[in-house]
A tleap script that builds the chain and sets N, CA, C and O, in Angstrom:
source leaprc.protein.ff14SB
mol = sequence {
  NMET ALA ALA GLN PHE THR LYS LEU THR GLU
  GLU VAL ALA GLU THR VAL MET GLU GLY CYS
  ASP ALA LEU LEU ARG VAL SER ALA GLY MET
  GLN SER ILE LEU THR LEU LEU ASP LEU GLU
  GLU GLU SER ALA ASP ALA LEU GLY LEU HIE
  CYS LEU LEU ALA PRO LEU LYS ALA ARG LEU
  ASP GLN ALA ILE ASN LEU ILE GLN LYS SER
  CPHE
}
set mol.1.N position { 1.058 -1.225 0.247 }
set mol.1.CA position { -0.085 0.339 0.285 }
set mol.1.C position { 0.785 1.318 0.093 }
set mol.1.O position { 0.658 2.237 -0.716 }
set mol.2.N position { 1.999 1.073 1.094 }
set mol.2.CA position { 2.894 2.066 1.021 }
set mol.2.C position { 3.102 2.793 -0.614 }
set mol.2.O position { 2.986 3.940 -1.046 }
set mol.3.N position { 3.402 1.692 -1.119 }
set mol.3.CA position { 4.486 1.929 -2.424 }
set mol.3.C position { 3.876 2.396 -3.081 }
set mol.3.O position { 4.188 3.553 -3.364 }
set mol.4.N position { 2.768 1.866 -3.662 }
set mol.4.CA position { 1.368 2.288 -4.313 }
set mol.4.C position { 1.485 4.162 -3.712 }
set mol.4.O position { 1.758 5.108 -4.451 }
set mol.5.N position { 1.304 4.212 -2.801 }
set mol.5.CA position { 1.177 5.413 -2.286 }
set mol.5.C position { 2.286 6.272 -3.087 }
set mol.5.O position { 2.117 6.986 -4.075 }
set mol.6.N position { 3.364 6.017 -2.435 }
set mol.6.CA position { 4.448 6.763 -3.084 }
set mol.6.C position { 4.482 6.995 -4.600 }
set mol.6.O position { 4.915 8.034 -5.099 }
set mol.7.N position { 4.018 6.004 -5.269 }
set mol.7.CA position { 4.338 5.895 -6.900 }
set mol.7.C position { 3.055 6.840 -7.425 }
set mol.7.O position { 2.828 7.379 -8.508 }
set mol.8.N position { 2.401 6.799 -6.293 }
set mol.8.CA position { 0.611 8.091 -6.812 }
set mol.8.C position { 1.726 9.530 -7.084 }
set mol.8.O position { 2.125 10.158 -8.065 }
set mol.9.N position { 1.925 9.585 -5.557 }
set mol.9.CA position { 2.827 10.154 -4.996 }
set mol.9.C position { 3.926 11.131 -6.477 }
set mol.9.O position { 3.754 12.262 -6.931 }
set mol.10.N position { 4.920 10.134 -6.813 }
set mol.10.CA position { 4.815 10.826 -7.727 }
set mol.10.C position { 5.132 11.131 -9.348 }
set mol.10.O position { 5.872 11.575 -10.225 }
set mol.11.N position { 3.730 10.402 -8.880 }
set mol.11.CA position { 3.626 10.508 -10.798 }
set mol.11.C position { 2.594 11.247 -10.864 }
set mol.11.O position { 2.128 11.472 -11.981 }
set mol.12.N position { 1.716 12.046 -9.214 }
set mol.12.CA position { 0.761 13.495 -9.437 }
set mol.12.C position { 2.344 14.814 -9.793 }
set mol.12.O position { 2.575 15.524 -10.771 }
set mol.13.N position { 3.154 14.603 -8.390 }
set mol.13.CA position { 4.225 15.298 -8.807 }
set mol.13.C position { 5.102 15.839 -10.113 }
set mol.13.O position { 5.502 16.970 -10.387 }
set mol.14.N position { 5.270 14.247 -10.982 }
set mol.14.CA position { 5.632 14.418 -12.527 }
set mol.14.C position { 5.108 15.081 -13.119 }
set mol.14.O position { 5.743 15.876 -13.813 }
set mol.15.N position { 3.179 15.070 -13.133 }
set mol.15.CA position { 2.000 15.490 -14.062 }
set mol.15.C position { 2.203 17.115 -13.423 }
set mol.15.O position { 2.031 18.034 -14.223 }
set mol.16.N position { 2.525 17.416 -12.151 }
set mol.16.CA position { 2.213 19.384 -12.003 }
set mol.16.C position { 3.286 19.723 -12.542 }
set mol.16.O position { 3.072 20.737 -13.207 }
set mol.17.N position { 4.999 19.205 -12.646 }
set mol.17.CA position { 5.780 19.801 -13.192 }
set mol.17.C position { 5.624 19.766 -14.387 }
set mol.17.O position { 5.743 20.919 -14.803 }
set mol.18.N position { 5.322 18.742 -15.586 }
set mol.18.CA position { 5.315 18.575 -16.808 }
set mol.18.C position { 4.224 20.026 -16.938 }
set mol.18.O position { 4.741 21.029 -17.428 }
set mol.19.N position { 2.842 20.103 -16.527 }
set mol.19.CA position { 2.418 21.162 -16.386 }
set mol.19.C position { 2.699 22.575 -16.360 }
set mol.19.O position { 2.429 23.465 -17.167 }
set mol.20.N position { 3.375 22.587 -15.120 }
set mol.20.CA position { 4.279 23.549 -15.133 }
set mol.20.C position { 5.230 24.265 -15.932 }
set mol.20.O position { 4.991 25.450 -16.168 }
set mol.21.N position { 6.418 23.658 -16.449 }
set mol.21.CA position { 6.738 23.627 -17.150 }
set mol.21.C position { 5.757 24.303 -18.633 }
set mol.21.O position { 5.874 25.519 -18.785 }
set mol.22.N position { 5.004 23.685 -19.483 }
set mol.22.CA position { 3.904 24.012 -19.792 }
set mol.22.C position { 3.400 25.419 -19.943 }
set mol.22.O position { 3.161 25.992 -21.006 }
set mol.23.N position { 3.225 26.068 -18.274 }
set mol.23.CA position { 2.723 27.447 -18.070 }
set mol.23.C position { 3.823 28.162 -18.535 }
set mol.23.O position { 3.675 29.187 -19.200 }
set mol.24.N position { 5.162 27.607 -18.177 }
set mol.24.CA position { 6.564 28.532 -17.851 }
set mol.24.C position { 6.286 29.270 -19.460 }
set mol.24.O position { 6.143 30.462 -19.733 }
set mol.25.N position { 6.275 27.942 -20.455 }
set mol.25.CA position { 6.464 28.618 -21.919 }
set mol.25.C position { 5.136 29.456 -22.730 }
set mol.25.O position { 5.119 29.736 -23.928 }
set mol.26.N position { 4.578 29.615 -22.211 }
set mol.26.CA position { 2.957 30.158 -22.451 }
set mol.26.C position { 3.887 31.353 -21.595 }
set mol.26.O position { 4.671 32.010 -22.280 }
set mol.27.N position { 3.833 31.551 -20.573 }
set mol.27.CA position { 4.266 32.517 -19.752 }
set mol.27.C position { 5.805 33.432 -20.285 }
set mol.27.O position { 5.973 34.605 -19.951 }
set mol.28.N position { 6.936 32.579 -21.234 }
set mol.28.CA position { 7.948 33.270 -22.622 }
set mol.28.C position { 7.001 33.671 -23.304 }
set mol.28.O position { 6.712 34.848 -23.089 }
set mol.29.N position { 6.315 33.083 -24.152 }
set mol.29.CA position { 5.919 33.311 -25.281 }
set mol.29.C position { 5.021 34.625 -25.299 }
set mol.29.O position { 4.709 35.219 -26.331 }
set mol.30.N position { 4.462 35.178 -23.366 }
set mol.30.CA position { 3.152 36.127 -24.259 }
set mol.30.C position { 4.406 36.917 -23.448 }
set mol.30.O position { 3.856 37.987 -23.188 }
set mol.31.N position { 5.864 37.015 -22.862 }
set mol.31.CA position { 6.422 38.423 -22.196 }
set mol.31.C position { 6.862 38.317 -23.760 }
set mol.31.O position { 6.798 39.515 -24.035 }
set mol.32.N position { 7.286 37.648 -25.028 }
set mol.32.CA position { 7.360 38.449 -26.368 }
set mol.32.C position { 6.850 39.266 -26.996 }
set mol.32.O position { 7.203 40.348 -27.468 }
set mol.33.N position { 5.343 38.279 -26.982 }
set mol.33.CA position { 4.422 39.530 -27.215 }
set mol.33.C position { 4.581 40.215 -26.798 }
set mol.33.O position { 4.952 41.070 -27.602 }
set mol.34.N position { 4.560 40.763 -25.328 }
set mol.34.CA position { 4.454 42.039 -24.717 }
set mol.34.C position { 5.175 42.855 -25.118 }
set mol.34.O position { 4.711 43.959 -25.401 }
set mol.35.N position { 6.689 42.554 -25.292 }
set mol.35.CA position { 7.712 43.236 -25.667 }
set mol.35.C position { 8.135 43.612 -27.366 }
set mol.35.O position { 8.960 44.461 -27.706 }
set mol.36.N position { 7.525 42.945 -28.060 }
set mol.36.CA position { 7.072 43.696 -29.132 }
set mol.36.C position { 5.861 44.590 -28.894 }
set mol.36.O position { 5.901 45.689 -29.447 }
set mol.37.N position { 4.932 44.334 -28.258 }
set mol.37.CA position { 3.809 45.711 -28.135 }
set mol.37.C position { 4.841 46.942 -27.314 }
set mol.37.O position { 4.445 48.086 -27.088 }
set mol.38.N position { 5.817 46.571 -27.051 }
set mol.38.CA position { 6.103 47.925 -26.275 }
set mol.38.C position { 6.634 48.718 -27.321 }
set mol.38.O position { 6.399 49.917 -27.469 }
set mol.39.N position { 7.785 47.605 -28.467 }
set mol.39.CA position { 8.342 48.379 -29.432 }
set mol.39.C position { 7.392 49.697 -30.956 }
set mol.39.O position { 7.724 50.463 -31.860 }
set mol.40.N position { 5.855 49.021 -30.131 }
set mol.40.CA position { 5.039 49.539 -31.182 }
set mol.40.C position { 4.002 50.612 -29.924 }
set mol.40.O position { 2.773 50.672 -29.903 }
set mol.41.N position { 4.785 51.207 -29.169 }
set mol.41.CA position { 4.048 52.066 -27.821 }
set mol.41.C position { 3.720 52.988 -28.909 }
set mol.41.O position { 2.499 53.104 -28.805 }
set mol.42.N position { 4.089 53.690 -29.862 }
set mol.42.CA position { 3.007 54.689 -30.483 }
set mol.42.C position { 1.367 54.760 -30.992 }
set mol.42.O position { 0.560 55.661 -31.221 }
set mol.43.N position { 1.367 52.971 -31.035 }
set mol.43.CA position { 0.324 52.531 -31.925 }
set mol.43.C position { -0.874 52.296 -30.094 }
set mol.43.O position { -0.710 51.483 -29.185 }
set mol.44.N position { -1.978 53.423 -30.256 }
set mol.44.CA position { -3.243 52.877 -29.344 }
set mol.44.C position { -3.226 52.062 -28.888 }
set mol.44.O position { -3.142 51.814 -27.685 }
set mol.45.N position { -3.353 51.013 -30.331 }
set mol.45.CA position { -3.997 49.334 -30.438 }
set mol.45.C position { -2.658 48.405 -29.236 }
set mol.45.O position { -3.043 48.123 -28.102 }
set mol.46.N position { -1.975 48.233 -29.434 }
set mol.46.CA position { -0.192 48.188 -29.478 }
set mol.46.C position { -0.649 48.075 -27.446 }
set mol.46.O position { -0.651 47.267 -26.518 }
set mol.47.N position { -0.994 49.640 -27.786 }
set mol.47.CA position { -1.137 50.064 -25.630 }
set mol.47.C position { -2.260 48.990 -25.291 }
set mol.47.O position { -1.767 47.980 -24.790 }
set mol.48.N position { -3.512 48.949 -25.420 }
set mol.48.CA position { -4.567 48.180 -25.305 }
set mol.48.C position { -3.779 47.364 -25.297 }
set mol.48.O position { -2.968 47.276 -24.376 }
set mol.49.N position { -3.795 46.715 -26.105 }
set mol.49.CA position { -3.559 44.808 -26.457 }
set mol.49.C position { -1.988 44.487 -24.789 }
set mol.49.O position { -1.706 43.417 -24.249 }
set mol.50.N position { -1.483 45.668 -24.557 }
set mol.50.CA position { -0.613 45.552 -23.969 }
set mol.50.C position { -0.778 45.415 -22.119 }
set mol.50.O position { 0.030 45.003 -21.286 }
set mol.51.N position { -2.300 46.001 -21.955 }
set mol.51.CA position { -2.889 46.486 -21.132 }
set mol.51.C position { -3.756 45.557 -20.240 }
set mol.51.O position { -4.054 45.574 -19.046 }
set mol.52.N position { -4.057 44.710 -21.319 }
set mol.52.CA position { -4.802 43.642 -21.278 }
set mol.52.C position { -3.957 42.561 -21.159 }
set mol.52.O position { -4.271 41.573 -20.496 }
set mol.53.N position { -2.803 42.677 -21.805 }
set mol.53.CA position { -2.389 40.920 -21.411 }
set mol.53.C position { -0.691 41.478 -20.287 }
set mol.53.O position { 0.329 40.837 -20.542 }
set mol.54.N position { -0.619 42.335 -19.445 }
set mol.54.CA position { 0.990 42.618 -18.505 }
set mol.54.C position { -0.402 41.728 -17.505 }
set mol.54.O position { -0.589 40.514 -17.423 }
set mol.55.N position { -0.959 42.519 -17.051 }
set mol.55.CA position { -1.649 41.442 -15.812 }
set mol.55.C position { -1.774 40.610 -16.246 }
set mol.55.O position { -0.732 39.977 -16.076 }
set mol.56.N position { -2.813 39.755 -17.093 }
set mol.56.CA position { -2.944 38.188 -16.769 }
set mol.56.C position { -1.184 38.068 -17.300 }
set mol.56.O position { -0.379 38.081 -16.369 }
set mol.57.N position { -0.774 37.990 -18.309 }
set mol.57.CA position { 1.041 37.748 -17.203 }
set mol.57.C position { 1.166 36.743 -16.092 }
set mol.57.O position { 1.185 35.530 -15.881 }
set mol.58.N position { 1.279 38.519 -15.185 }
set mol.58.CA position { 1.204 38.740 -13.983 }
set mol.58.C position { 1.221 37.028 -13.333 }
set mol.58.O position { 1.915 36.124 -12.867 }
set mol.59.N position { -0.408 37.546 -13.823 }
set mol.59.CA position { -1.243 36.034 -12.530 }
set mol.59.C position { -0.665 35.101 -13.113 }
set mol.59.O position { 0.177 34.586 -12.377 }
set mol.60.N position { -0.729 34.655 -14.080 }
set mol.60.CA position { -0.328 33.845 -14.715 }
set mol.60.C position { 1.184 33.140 -14.135 }
set mol.60.O position { 1.432 31.964 -13.871 }
set mol.61.N position { 2.183 34.533 -14.049 }
set mol.61.CA position { 3.277 33.767 -12.979 }
set mol.61.C position { 2.948 34.098 -11.304 }
set mol.61.O position { 3.910 34.112 -10.536 }
set mol.62.N position { 2.097 34.260 -10.978 }
set mol.62.CA position { 1.667 34.255 -9.840 }
set mol.62.C position { 1.417 32.183 -9.584 }
set mol.62.O position { 1.775 31.301 -8.804 }
set mol.63.N position { 0.809 32.303 -10.496 }
set mol.63.CA position { 0.004 31.019 -10.522 }
set mol.63.C position { 1.032 29.529 -9.823 }
set mol.63.O position { 0.957 28.689 -8.926 }
set mol.64.N position { 2.292 30.102 -11.364 }
set mol.64.CA position { 3.487 28.796 -11.686 }
set mol.64.C position { 3.720 29.000 -10.193 }
set mol.64.O position { 3.334 28.306 -9.253 }
set mol.65.N position { 4.614 30.379 -10.201 }
set mol.65.CA position { 4.715 30.152 -8.303 }
set mol.65.C position { 4.542 30.017 -7.700 }
set mol.65.O position { 5.478 29.986 -6.902 }
set mol.66.N position { 3.097 29.725 -7.129 }
set mol.66.CA position { 2.516 29.236 -5.998 }
set mol.66.C position { 2.481 27.594 -6.042 }
set mol.66.O position { 2.802 26.778 -5.178 }
set mol.67.N position { 2.030 27.436 -7.217 }
set mol.67.CA position { 2.168 25.757 -7.575 }
set mol.67.C position { 3.545 25.137 -7.234 }
set mol.67.O position { 3.820 24.475 -6.233 }
set mol.68.N position { 4.382 25.492 -8.296 }
set mol.68.CA position { 5.895 25.324 -7.941 }
set mol.68.C position { 5.852 25.371 -6.043 }
set mol.68.O position { 6.059 24.513 -5.184 }
set mol.69.N position { 5.476 26.826 -5.999 }
set mol.69.CA position { 6.521 26.085 -3.956 }
set mol.69.C position { 5.791 25.258 -3.527 }
set mol.69.O position { 6.768 24.544 -3.302 }
set mol.70.N position { 4.704 24.459 -3.079 }
set mol.70.CA position { 3.943 23.535 -3.249 }
set mol.70.C position { 4.730 22.210 -3.645 }
set mol.70.O position { 4.543 21.156 -3.037 }
set mol.71.N position { 5.368 22.296 -4.401 }
set mol.71.CA position { 6.176 20.997 -4.904 }
set mol.71.C position { 7.273 20.970 -4.837 }
set mol.71.O position { 7.891 19.977 -5.222 }
savepdb mol mol.pdb
quit
């Protein structure tokens, strides 16, 4: 029973870490988009998109950090 529990715990941890890795790639992609939008700072559309994406990326990063601290 203990061995099964240990195996299950390891599988859950591995799955969570794989999910975090995927979310970190999404975060990196969002950062690239934000950087491109920064280069277009004269455009009202770019500024609007930046204002929408920046808080979403920050929240995503906070969620990833919380999960990583748990494991």
